[in-house]
C-alpha positions, 0 to 999 in steps of 0.5 A: 540926648533926645531919648534921655540919658541912659544910666551910667552914661556921661551926659553930653552937656557936661563940660570938662569941669562937670558943669551943665553947659545948658544950665538956665537954657530952655533946652535943659531937660525938665528932669535936670531942672527938677533935681534940687541939691540937698544935704542928703544928695550932696554929702560933705564932698564930691565923692559922697555926691558922686556915690549918691548920683551913682546909686540913683542911676543904678536904681533907675537903670532899665533892666 
């Protein structure tokens, strides 16, 4: 996504399994490479992790 990924828009690099298709590739955006998972972000299950990511996107959405 040349101009970045807008909040709420699925990344074009996600596979059907929600994995990064360019993980470890130099084309991977620095913001993605700098996002380090931690317990507060991941929670105890996928639902909690997705809620955290949704909140992060909402907080950083252009508006």
